[in-house]
C-alpha positions as CSV (number, residue, x, y, z in Angstrom):
1,M,13.8,23.8,5.8
2,A,11.6,20.6,6.4
3,P,12.6,18.5,9.5
4,S,14.2,15.2,9.0
5,L,12.1,12.3,9.9
6,P,13.0,10.6,12.9
7,S,13.8,6.7,12.5
8,S,11.9,5.2,14.7
9,G,8.6,4.3,14.6
10,G,7.3,5.8,17.9
11,F,6.9,9.0,19.5
12,L,10.1,10.3,20.2
13,D,13.1,11.6,18.5
14,P,15.8,9.2,19.7
15,V,18.1,11.1,21.6
16,I,20.9,9.1,23.5
17,T,22.1,10.6,27.2
18,T,24.9,9.8,29.1
19,S,24.4,8.9,32.5
20,N,26.4,9.9,35.5
21,T,28.0,6.7,35.8
22,G,29.5,6.8,32.1
23,H,26.8,4.3,30.6
24,T,24.8,5.5,27.8
25,S,21.7,3.7,27.2
26,N,18.7,5.5,25.5
27,A,16.8,7.3,28.3
28,F,13.6,6.3,26.5
29,D,13.5,2.3,26.4
30,T,10.3,0.7,26.3
31,P,8.5,1.9,29.5
32,R,8.0,-0.9,31.9
33,V,5.1,-2.4,34.2
34,G,5.3,-4.0,37.5
35,K,8.7,-5.5,37.7
36,T,9.7,-5.6,33.9
37,P,13.4,-4.9,33.8
38,V,15.0,-1.8,31.8
39,A,16.0,-3.1,28.5
40,G,19.1,-4.6,28.5
41,L,20.0,-4.7,32.1
42,S,19.9,-8.2,33.6
43,T,18.7,-8.8,37.3
44,S,19.9,-11.8,38.2
45,A,22.1,-11.3,41.1
46,S,24.8,-13.7,40.3
47,V,25.5,-10.2,37.7
48,A,24.5,-7.7,40.2
49,S,28.3,-6.5,40.7
50,S,28.5,-6.2,36.8
51,R,25.6,-4.2,36.1
52,P,25.5,-0.8,35.1
53,Q,24.1,1.4,37.7
54,L,21.2,3.6,36.6
55,S,21.6,7.2,37.3
56,Q,19.3,9.3,39.2
57,V,17.8,10.7,36.4
58,D,17.4,7.7,34.6
59,R,15.5,5.9,37.8
60,L,13.2,9.5,37.9
61,R,12.2,8.6,34.3
62,L,11.3,4.5,35.2
63,W,9.3,6.1,37.8
64,R,7.3,8.7,35.5
65,H,6.8,5.3,32.9
66,D,5.3,3.4,34.9
67,A,3.3,6.3,36.3
68,I,2.1,6.5,32.6
69,M,1.4,2.8,31.9
70,Q,-0.4,2.2,35.1
71,H,-2.3,5.5,34.8
72,H,-0.8,7.5,37.6
73,Y,-0.8,10.5,35.6
74,N,-0.7,13.0,38.6
75,S,2.1,11.1,39.7
76,A,3.5,11.5,36.1
77,E,2.8,14.6,35.6
78,Y,5.0,15.7,39.3
79,I,7.6,13.5,38.6
80,G,7.8,14.3,35.0
81,D,8.2,18.8,35.7
82,K,10.8,17.5,38.4
83,I,13.0,15.5,35.5
84,L,12.3,18.1,32.9
85,A,13.6,21.1,35.9
86,L,16.9,19.2,36.5
87,T,17.4,18.7,32.7
88,N,16.1,21.0,30.4
89,D,16.1,18.0,27.9
90,P,13.8,17.9,24.7
91,N,12.8,14.1,25.4
92,D,11.6,14.8,29.1
93,A,9.6,18.0,27.7
94,F,8.1,15.7,25.2
95,W,7.0,13.2,27.9
96,L,6.0,15.8,30.3
97,A,3.8,17.0,27.2
98,Q,2.6,13.6,26.4
99,V,1.5,13.3,30.3
100,Y,-0.3,16.3,30.1
101,Y,-2.2,15.2,26.3
102,L,-3.3,11.8,28.5
103,S,-4.9,14.0,31.1
104,E,-6.9,15.4,28.5
105,Q,-4.5,18.9,29.3
106,Y,-4.1,20.2,25.8
107,T,-3.6,23.9,26.3
108,R,-0.5,23.0,28.8
109,A,0.6,19.8,26.4
110,R,0.3,22.4,23.5
111,Q,2.5,25.6,25.7
112,I,5.3,23.2,26.0
113,L,5.8,21.3,22.5
114,L,5.4,24.8,20.4
115,R,8.4,26.1,22.5
116,Q,11.2,27.0,19.8
117,E,14.0,24.7,20.7
118,L,11.3,21.8,20.2
119,D,10.2,23.2,16.9
120,R,12.6,20.9,15.1
121,S,11.6,17.8,16.6
122,V,8.9,15.5,14.2
123,S,7.7,14.3,16.9
124,C,6.8,17.3,19.1
125,R,5.2,18.9,16.3
126,Y,2.7,15.8,16.2
127,L,1.8,15.6,19.4
128,A,1.0,19.2,19.3
129,A,-1.3,19.1,16.2
130,L,-2.8,16.3,17.7
131,C,-3.7,18.5,21.1
132,L,-4.6,21.3,18.2
133,T,-7.3,18.9,16.9
134,K,-8.8,17.7,20.4
135,M,-9.3,21.5,20.9
136,G,-11.1,21.6,17.6
137,K,-8.5,24.4,16.3
138,W,-8.3,22.4,13.3
139,D,-6.3,25.4,10.8
140,E,-3.3,25.7,13.5
141,A,-3.3,22.0,13.8
142,L,-2.7,22.0,9.7
143,T,-0.3,24.6,9.5
144,I,2.1,22.7,11.8
145,L,1.3,19.8,10.1
146,G,2.0,21.3,6.4
147,E,-1.5,20.9,3.8
148,R,0.6,18.2,2.2
149,N,3.2,15.5,3.2
150,P,6.9,16.9,3.5
151,F,8.4,13.5,3.5
152,Q,7.1,12.0,0.3
153,G,9.5,10.6,-2.0
154,S,12.1,11.6,0.6
155,V,15.3,8.9,1.6
156,A,13.8,9.2,5.1
157,S,10.5,7.7,4.0
158,K,11.5,4.9,2.2
159,V,13.5,3.5,5.6
160,K,11.9,0.4,7.1
161,N,11.2,0.7,10.9
162,Q,13.7,-2.0,12.7
163,D,11.0,-2.3,15.4
164,G,8.0,-2.9,14.1
165,G,6.4,0.3,14.5
166,I,3.7,2.6,12.6
167,K,5.6,5.2,10.9
168,L,5.3,8.4,12.5
169,E,5.1,10.2,8.7
170,A,1.9,7.6,8.2
171,S,0.4,8.9,11.4
172,M,0.9,12.4,10.1
173,C,-0.6,11.7,7.3
174,Y,-3.8,10.5,9.2
175,L,-3.9,13.3,11.3
176,R,-4.1,15.4,8.6
177,G,-6.6,13.3,6.7
178,Q,-8.8,13.9,10.2
179,I,-8.3,17.6,9.6
180,Y,-9.3,18.1,6.6
181,T,-12.8,15.5,7.2
182,N,-13.6,17.9,10.2
183,Q,-13.3,20.9,7.6
184,N,-15.7,18.9,5.2
185,N,-13.0,18.9,2.4
186,F,-13.5,14.9,2.3
187,D,-11.8,14.6,-1.5
188,R,-8.3,15.8,0.5
189,A,-9.0,13.4,3.7
190,K,-9.4,10.3,1.6
191,E,-5.9,11.0,-0.2
192,C,-4.5,11.2,3.1
193,Y,-5.8,8.7,4.6
194,K,-4.7,6.5,1.3
195,E,-1.6,8.1,1.8
196,A,-1.0,7.3,5.4
197,V,-1.6,3.1,4.2
198,Q,0.4,3.4,1.3
199,V,3.5,4.9,3.7
200,D,2.4,2.3,6.2
201,A,0.0,-0.7,6.1
202,K,0.0,-1.3,9.6
203,C,-2.1,2.2,10.1
204,F,-5.1,0.9,10.5
205,E,-6.6,3.9,11.9
206,A,-6.6,5.4,8.6
207,F,-8.0,2.0,6.8
208,D,-10.7,2.0,9.0
209,Q,-11.6,5.3,8.3
210,L,-11.7,5.0,4.9
211,I,-13.9,1.9,4.9
212,R,-16.0,2.8,7.8
213,S,-16.9,6.3,6.3
214,N,-17.6,5.0,3.1
215,L,-14.8,7.3,1.4
216,L,-14.1,4.9,-1.1
217,T,-16.4,3.0,-3.6
218,P,-16.5,-0.9,-3.8
219,K,-14.2,-0.6,-6.9
220,E,-12.0,1.6,-5.3
221,E,-11.6,-0.2,-2.2
222,W,-10.8,-3.6,-4.1
223,E,-8.3,-1.9,-6.1
224,F,-6.2,-0.1,-3.4
225,I,-5.6,-3.2,-1.6
226,K,-4.1,-4.7,-4.5
227,S,-2.0,-1.6,-4.4
228,L,-0.6,-2.0,-0.8
229,D,2.8,-3.2,-0.3
230,F,2.2,-5.9,3.0
231,V,5.6,-7.5,2.5
232,E,7.5,-4.1,3.0
233,S,5.3,-2.6,5.6
234,A,4.1,-6.1,7.8
235,D,7.2,-8.7,7.3
236,D,6.2,-12.0,8.1
237,N,2.5,-11.3,9.1
238,A,1.9,-9.6,5.3
239,E,-0.7,-12.5,4.4
240,L,-2.0,-12.2,7.7
241,V,-2.9,-8.5,7.6
242,K,-3.8,-8.3,4.0
243,A,-6.4,-10.9,4.8
244,L,-7.4,-9.0,7.6
245,Y,-8.0,-6.0,5.5
246,T,-9.8,-7.9,2.8
247,T,-12.7,-9.1,5.1
248,R,-12.8,-5.4,6.0
249,L,-14.2,-4.6,2.4
250,G,-17.7,-4.7,1.0
251,K,-19.7,-7.3,0.0
252,F,-21.1,-6.4,-3.2
253,E,-18.4,-7.2,-5.0
254,N,-15.6,-10.1,-5.2
255,V,-17.4,-12.6,-2.7
256,E,-15.4,-15.0,-3.6
257,V,-11.9,-13.6,-2.6
258,Y,-13.3,-12.3,0.6
259,K,-14.5,-16.1,1.3
260,E,-10.7,-16.9,0.2
261,A,-9.6,-14.6,2.6
262,D,-12.5,-15.7,5.4
263,A,-11.2,-19.4,5.4
264,L,-7.3,-18.3,5.5
265,L,-8.1,-16.6,8.8
266,R,-10.4,-19.2,10.3
267,T,-8.4,-22.8,9.2
268,T,-4.4,-21.4,9.1
269,Y,-4.7,-18.6,11.7
270,G,-7.6,-20.1,14.1
271,L,-9.4,-16.7,14.1
272,Q,-12.7,-18.5,13.5
273,E,-14.2,-17.1,17.1
274,N,-12.7,-13.7,16.3
275,G,-15.3,-11.2,16.5
276,D,-13.9,-9.1,13.4
277,I,-13.7,-12.1,11.6
278,L,-17.7,-12.8,12.6
279,L,-18.5,-9.6,11.9
280,S,-17.3,-9.7,8.4
281,Q,-19.5,-12.5,7.9
282,A,-22.5,-11.2,9.4
283,D,-21.9,-8.3,6.6
284,L,-21.9,-10.4,4.4
285,L,-25.3,-12.8,5.8
286,F,-26.9,-9.0,6.0
287,V,-26.2,-7.9,2.3
288,Q,-27.8,-11.0,1.0
289,C,-30.9,-10.5,3.2
290,K,-30.4,-13.4,5.4
291,F,-31.2,-11.7,8.3
292,K,-31.9,-14.3,11.0
293,Q,-29.0,-16.0,10.6
294,C,-26.8,-12.9,10.6
295,L,-29.0,-12.1,14.0
296,E,-27.8,-15.2,15.2
297,L,-24.0,-14.8,14.6
298,C,-24.3,-11.3,15.7
299,E,-25.2,-12.8,19.1
300,R,-22.4,-14.8,19.4
301,I,-20.2,-11.8,18.6
302,L,-21.9,-9.7,21.4
303,E,-21.5,-13.3,24.2
304,Q,-18.1,-12.5,23.9
305,D,-18.0,-9.0,24.1
306,K,-21.2,-7.8,25.0
307,F,-20.9,-3.8,24.2
308,K,-18.8,-4.4,21.1
309,F,-20.4,-0.9,19.3
310,S,-18.9,-2.1,15.5
311,V,-21.7,-5.1,15.6
312,M,-24.6,-2.9,17.0
313,P,-25.7,-1.5,13.6
314,N,-26.1,-5.1,12.2
315,Y,-27.5,-6.4,14.9
316,L,-30.3,-3.6,15.6
317,S,-31.1,-3.7,11.9
318,C,-31.6,-7.7,11.8
319,L,-33.6,-6.8,14.9
320,H,-35.7,-4.7,13.2
321,E,-36.2,-6.7,9.8
322,L,-37.4,-9.9,12.2
323,G,-39.5,-7.3,14.1
324,R,-38.1,-8.4,17.3
325,R,-39.3,-5.2,19.9
326,N,-38.8,-6.3,22.9
327,K,-34.9,-7.3,22.1
328,L,-34.7,-3.9,21.0
329,F,-36.3,-2.1,24.1
330,L,-33.6,-4.4,26.2
331,I,-30.5,-3.5,23.9
332,A,-31.8,0.1,23.5
333,H,-31.8,0.8,27.8
334,E,-28.8,-1.0,28.1
335,L,-27.0,0.8,25.5
336,A,-28.4,4.1,26.3
337,D,-28.1,3.7,30.3
338,N,-24.3,2.0,30.0
339,H,-22.9,4.4,27.5
340,P,-25.0,7.9,27.0
341,D,-21.8,9.0,25.0
342,E,-21.8,6.6,22.3
343,P,-23.8,7.4,19.1
344,V,-24.5,4.0,18.5
345,S,-26.5,3.9,22.0
346,W,-29.2,6.8,20.6
347,L,-29.3,4.9,17.3
348,A,-30.9,1.7,18.8
349,V,-33.1,3.9,20.6
350,G,-34.1,5.5,17.3
351,I,-34.5,2.3,15.6
352,Y,-36.6,0.7,18.6
353,Y,-39.5,3.7,18.2
354,L,-38.8,3.4,14.3
355,T,-39.9,-0.6,14.8
356,I,-43.0,0.3,17.5
357,G,-44.4,2.9,14.8
358,K,-43.5,6.0,16.8
359,V,-41.7,7.9,14.1
360,P,-41.4,11.1,15.3
361,E,-39.7,10.0,18.5
362,A,-37.3,8.0,16.2
363,R,-36.2,10.7,14.5
364,R,-35.6,13.0,17.2
365,F,-33.0,10.4,18.5
366,F,-31.3,9.5,14.7
367,S,-30.9,13.3,15.0
368,K,-29.2,13.0,18.2
369,S,-27.0,10.3,17.1
370,S,-26.0,12.2,14.2
371,M,-25.2,15.6,15.9
372,M,-22.8,13.2,18.7
373,N,-20.8,11.9,15.7
374,P,-22.0,13.6,12.1
375,Y,-19.5,11.0,10.1
376,F,-22.1,8.2,11.7
377,G,-23.8,7.0,8.2
378,H,-25.8,4.9,9.8
379,A,-27.8,7.3,12.5
380,W,-27.9,9.8,8.7
381,I,-29.7,7.3,7.2
382,G,-32.4,5.9,9.8
383,F,-33.0,9.8,9.8
384,A,-33.9,10.1,6.7
385,H,-35.8,6.8,6.4
386,T,-38.2,8.7,9.0
387,F,-39.4,11.3,6.5
388,A,-39.9,8.3,3.9
389,V,-42.0,6.2,6.1
390,E,-44.1,9.4,6.7
391,G,-44.4,10.3,2.7
392,E,-42.5,13.2,3.9
393,H,-40.3,13.5,0.6
394,E,-39.1,16.9,0.8
395,Q,-37.6,16.5,3.8
396,A,-36.4,12.9,3.0
397,I,-34.8,13.9,-0.1
398,S,-32.8,16.9,1.9
399,A,-31.7,14.0,4.4
400,Y,-30.8,11.7,1.9
401,S,-29.0,14.3,0.1
402,T,-26.7,15.1,3.2
403,A,-25.9,11.3,3.4
404,A,-24.8,11.4,0.1
405,R,-22.5,14.5,0.2
406,L,-20.9,13.1,3.8
407,F,-20.9,9.4,2.2
408,Q,-19.6,9.5,-1.3
409,G,-18.1,6.0,-1.2
410,T,-21.7,4.3,-0.8
411,H,-24.6,4.0,-3.4
412,L,-27.2,4.2,-0.8
413,P,-28.2,7.3,-0.5
414,S,-28.3,8.2,-4.1
415,L,-30.1,4.8,-4.0
416,F,-33.1,6.1,-1.8
417,L,-32.9,9.6,-3.3
418,G,-33.9,7.9,-6.5
419,M,-36.4,6.1,-4.8
420,Q,-38.2,8.9,-3.1
421,H,-38.2,10.6,-6.6
422,L,-39.7,7.6,-8.2
423,Q,-42.5,8.2,-6.0
424,L,-43.2,11.4,-6.8
425,N,-43.2,10.3,-9.9
426,N,-40.3,12.0,-11.3
427,L,-38.7,9.6,-13.9
428,T,-36.0,11.9,-14.8
429,L,-34.8,12.3,-11.7
430,A,-35.3,9.5,-10.5
431,E,-33.5,7.7,-13.3
432,E,-30.4,10.7,-12.7
433,Y,-30.0,9.6,-9.3
434,L,-30.4,5.7,-9.5
435,Q,-27.8,5.7,-12.7
436,T,-25.6,8.1,-10.0
437,A,-25.9,5.0,-7.5
438,Y,-25.1,2.5,-10.4
439,T,-22.0,3.9,-10.7
440,I,-20.7,3.5,-7.3
441,C,-22.0,0.3,-7.5
442,T,-23.2,-2.4,-10.0
443,T,-24.4,-5.4,-8.0
444,D,-26.9,-4.5,-5.9
445,P,-30.0,-6.1,-6.7
446,L,-32.2,-3.7,-5.0
447,L,-30.6,-1.1,-7.2
448,L,-31.0,-3.2,-10.3
449,N,-34.8,-3.8,-9.6
450,E,-35.5,-0.1,-8.8
451,M,-34.1,1.2,-12.3
452,G,-35.8,-1.5,-14.0
453,V,-38.8,0.3,-12.1
454,V,-38.1,3.3,-13.8
455,F,-38.0,1.8,-17.3
456,Y,-40.9,0.2,-16.9
457,H,-42.4,3.6,-16.0
458,K,-40.8,5.1,-19.2
459,N,-42.3,1.9,-21.6
460,E,-39.1,1.0,-22.0
461,L,-40.2,-2.9,-21.7
462,A,-37.6,-4.3,-23.1
463,L,-34.6,-2.5,-21.5
464,A,-36.7,-3.0,-18.0
465,E,-36.8,-6.7,-18.7
466,E,-33.1,-6.8,-19.3
467,V,-32.6,-4.8,-16.1
468,F,-34.4,-6.9,-13.7
469,M,-32.8,-9.9,-14.9
470,R,-29.7,-8.5,-14.0
471,A,-31.3,-7.7,-10.7
472,Q,-32.1,-12.0,-10.6
473,R,-28.8,-12.5,-11.4
474,A,-26.8,-10.3,-8.8
475,A,-29.0,-11.8,-6.2
476,E,-28.0,-15.5,-7.4
477,T,-24.5,-14.6,-7.2
478,L,-24.7,-12.8,-3.9
479,D,-26.4,-16.2,-2.5
480,S,-29.1,-13.8,-1.2
481,D,-32.5,-15.6,0.4
482,P,-35.1,-15.8,-2.3
483,R,-37.7,-14.3,-0.1
484,G,-35.5,-11.2,0.1
485,W,-36.1,-10.5,-3.7
486,L,-39.7,-11.8,-4.8
487,S,-39.8,-8.2,-5.8
488,I,-37.9,-8.6,-8.8
489,K,-40.0,-11.9,-10.3
490,A,-43.2,-9.8,-9.5
491,N,-41.6,-7.3,-11.5
492,L,-39.9,-9.5,-14.4
493,G,-44.2,-11.1,-14.3
494,H,-45.5,-7.3,-14.8
495,V,-43.0,-6.6,-17.8
496,H,-44.0,-10.0,-19.6
497,R,-48.0,-9.4,-18.6
498,R,-47.1,-6.0,-20.7
499,L,-45.5,-7.6,-23.4
500,G,-48.2,-9.9,-24.0
501,H,-46.2,-13.0,-23.0
502,Y,-49.3,-14.2,-20.6
503,E,-47.7,-17.6,-19.7
504,T,-44.4,-16.3,-19.0
505,A,-46.0,-13.8,-16.7
506,L,-47.9,-16.0,-14.9
507,G,-45.2,-18.3,-14.5
508,Y,-43.3,-15.7,-12.4
509,F,-46.2,-14.8,-10.2
510,E,-46.7,-18.5,-9.4
511,E,-42.9,-19.0,-8.3
512,V,-43.4,-16.0,-6.3
513,L,-46.7,-17.9,-4.4
514,R,-44.6,-20.9,-4.1
515,I,-42.7,-18.9,-1.4
516,T,-45.1,-16.5,-0.1
517,P,-48.7,-18.1,-0.5
518,Q,-50.6,-15.6,1.4
519,D,-49.8,-12.8,-0.7
520,A,-52.9,-10.9,-2.3
521,N,-50.6,-8.3,-4.7
522,I,-49.5,-11.7,-6.3
523,Y,-52.9,-12.9,-6.8
524,S,-54.6,-9.9,-7.9
525,A,-51.9,-9.8,-10.6
526,M,-52.3,-13.1,-11.6
527,G,-56.1,-12.4,-12.0
528,L,-55.3,-9.3,-14.2
529,V,-52.9,-11.4,-16.3
530,Q,-55.7,-14.3,-16.8
531,L,-58.5,-11.3,-17.6
532,Q,-55.9,-9.6,-20.2
533,A,-55.4,-13.2,-21.6
534,G,-59.1,-13.6,-21.5
535,Y,-59.5,-16.6,-18.9
536,V,-62.3,-14.9,-16.8
537,V,-63.1,-17.8,-14.7
538,P,-59.7,-18.4,-13.0
539,A,-59.0,-14.7,-12.9
540,V,-62.5,-14.0,-10.8
541,Q,-61.0,-17.3,-8.5
542,N,-57.9,-15.6,-8.3
543,F,-59.4,-12.0,-7.1
544,H,-61.9,-14.1,-5.0
545,E,-58.7,-15.4,-3.4
546,A,-57.1,-12.5,-3.0
547,L,-59.8,-10.5,-1.3
548,G,-59.8,-13.7,1.1
549,I,-56.6,-12.6,2.0
550,A,-57.1,-8.9,2.2
551,P,-60.7,-7.7,2.1
552,N,-60.4,-4.4,2.1
553,D,-58.3,-4.6,-1.1
554,P,-59.4,-1.8,-3.5
555,V,-57.4,-3.0,-6.4
556,A,-58.9,-6.6,-6.3
557,S,-62.3,-5.0,-5.7
558,D,-62.2,-2.9,-8.5
559,L,-60.5,-5.9,-11.0
560,L,-63.0,-8.4,-9.6
561,K,-65.9,-6.0,-10.2
562,R,-64.6,-5.5,-14.2
563,A,-63.9,-9.3,-14.6
564,L,-67.9,-9.8,-13.8
565,E,-69.3,-6.8,-15.6
566,E,-67.4,-8.3,-18.5
567,T,-68.7,-11.9,-17.6
568,V,-72.1,-10.4,-17.8
569,N,-71.9,-9.4,-20.8
570,R,-70.9,-12.4,-22.5
571,D,-72.8,-15.1,-23.7
572,F,-73.6,-17.4,-20.8
573,E,-74.4,-20.5,-22.7
574,D,-70.9,-20.6,-24.6
575,I,-69.2,-19.7,-21.5
576,L,-70.3,-22.8,-18.9
577,E,-71.1,-25.3,-21.8
578,D,-67.7,-27.0,-20.5
579,D,-67.6,-25.8,-16.8
580,G,-70.5,-25.4,-14.4
581,V,-69.0,-24.4,-11.9
582,F,-68.4,-20.9,-12.6
583,D,-72.3,-20.1,-11.4
584,S,-71.4,-20.7,-8.0
585,E,-68.1,-19.4,-8.1
586,L,-69.6,-16.0,-9.7
587,E,-72.8,-15.9,-6.9
588,H,-69.8,-16.5,-3.9
589,A,-68.0,-14.0,-5.6
590,K,-71.0,-11.5,-5.6
591,E,-72.3,-12.5,-2.2
592,L,-68.7,-11.7,-1.2
593,L,-68.8,-8.2,-2.5
594,G,-71.9,-7.2,-2.0
595,D,-71.2,-4.8,0.7
596,I,-67.6,-4.0,-0.5
597,I,-68.5,-2.8,-4.0
598,S,-71.1,-1.0,-6.1
599,F,-71.8,-1.5,-10.0
600,P,-71.9,1.8,-11.7
601,D,-73.5,2.5,-15.0
602,T,-70.4,4.0,-16.3
603,E,-66.9,2.1,-16.4
604,P,-64.4,3.7,-14.2
605,E,-60.9,4.3,-15.7
606,M,-58.1,1.8,-15.3
607,H,-55.1,2.4,-13.4
608,H,-54.4,-1.0,-11.8
609,D,-50.7,-1.6,-13.6
610,Q,-49.3,1.4,-10.7
611,S,-50.7,0.2,-8.3
612,I,-49.9,-3.7,-8.1
613,E,-46.9,-2.9,-9.3
614,E,-46.0,-0.2,-6.9
615,G,-47.1,-2.9,-4.2
616,S,-44.8,-5.3,-5.9
617,Q,-41.7,-3.1,-5.1
618,M,-39.3,-4.0,-2.4
619,E,-39.8,-1.8,0.6
620,M,-36.8,0.2,1.7
621,S,-35.0,-1.5,4.6
622,D,-33.1,0.2,7.0
């Protein structure tokens, strides 16, 4: 027979005791700290004579509660044991077990809670299962909780907590989700976490697991938020709680809805300097590739709370993107010294080593971080990146595959898998993984850019152009930093070059040069377009510019050699009739290239398209 749900949202079943004085009271009123009076009793001297007197056991219970609240666990254990001996009350047994749990004596707590007379108490069963999870006995814990929620659809489940606390049913669903997570049954874990939040939206632990562990896709996150009854769970705080939860969602979709929630929290509730609200803004800035602004915002948060671990992944990634080696060194050492048991500390060390180019050391610390918390996505992605950086594609693919299995709600592992196969020229597998990522997230400009590259290499140029244009629109919708997505414009230029739209192609390359005037690849690309269009003189000038920036660039050298060979074979009188400058430019280019290239009798096979296009793709960020 399924146990009945307690009406209280707290841990205890509401057992009422009667003291020797005849006063009836709840023996487990809210614990007091310091001189907080017992609930319902006046401390005024004028009414002292009429005040009900506490029994001897009630005073011992208050002593026990004060000891718990002030973290005097030895005192609480000592007095709690005597209280249980005096009363043999199930609630006193529960509170003694609670003391054991708080002092990490899980076996002793379990021994008390699994006594036959306590088996019918839902609170005791929950705490017993919690102890078993701390002991790593996941199967036993699941046996006590049940594989599914026994209260689903019951009348008790629909009863609203009068005290505003979290429903115990929701906590049990969350714990069930924790068990399934540790059993690597992520589908069941996701359902349990969702059920916990649906039972009571105040069960933030379950909501946090869904978001932080990437168990929901961006679309599923927004649909889930819409399905929650915040009024039922949070009463007058419904608007506040919904806005808070909305700011935690992914930033690739519904950016305007997020901004509305953020504005509400800042203007109506005055939370503009709250760390979590600022962190949600930093998340958006990171997605927008606005790394400098994101870094500044993260530092504002850390001024309030120096070791706010949730901000560290964004903060560390921005330091890496901006090349702030000294700052990374300091923060990594500070975290490792002060919080060696936190996975994010060793993530920081790994990112530092990756930034300074010591890849094997970075890999070791990313691995350490992931072993401390097997569900820490940033560590898994960093670990896989170390193989990708060294060109170890097979190992990178294996690591990204593990991340894809663990974090099914994020498109990034599948995206990186597609990028690895693209580098191996496995176009079919690359397209398959990128399409998988696309089913999860349809608005990431980087993903759309990589899909366009696949179509380009498959010679599906019209489709490539369409996807690159969608990538550009997605970047604009996100209000991204234009410098973060120059590869999209460059790739559009290459598509139009292949289509023979030379003027359009040059227009895209010129847009890129306006933002990054020292990009040798773009000068080479413009020269190639002009060479194909028959404009040899400006082509030579652009190859010359490319070699001025990168003197050892083999692509620019080869293209310039071909341009010069083509020029030699032409009728110089016709070419130079209106342009007397070309002679000096030609001689200058020959002098520049004299020690770099030779002029063989046979023409080499050309592979310039692939080289330039690969160079124009956006590099994978951590």
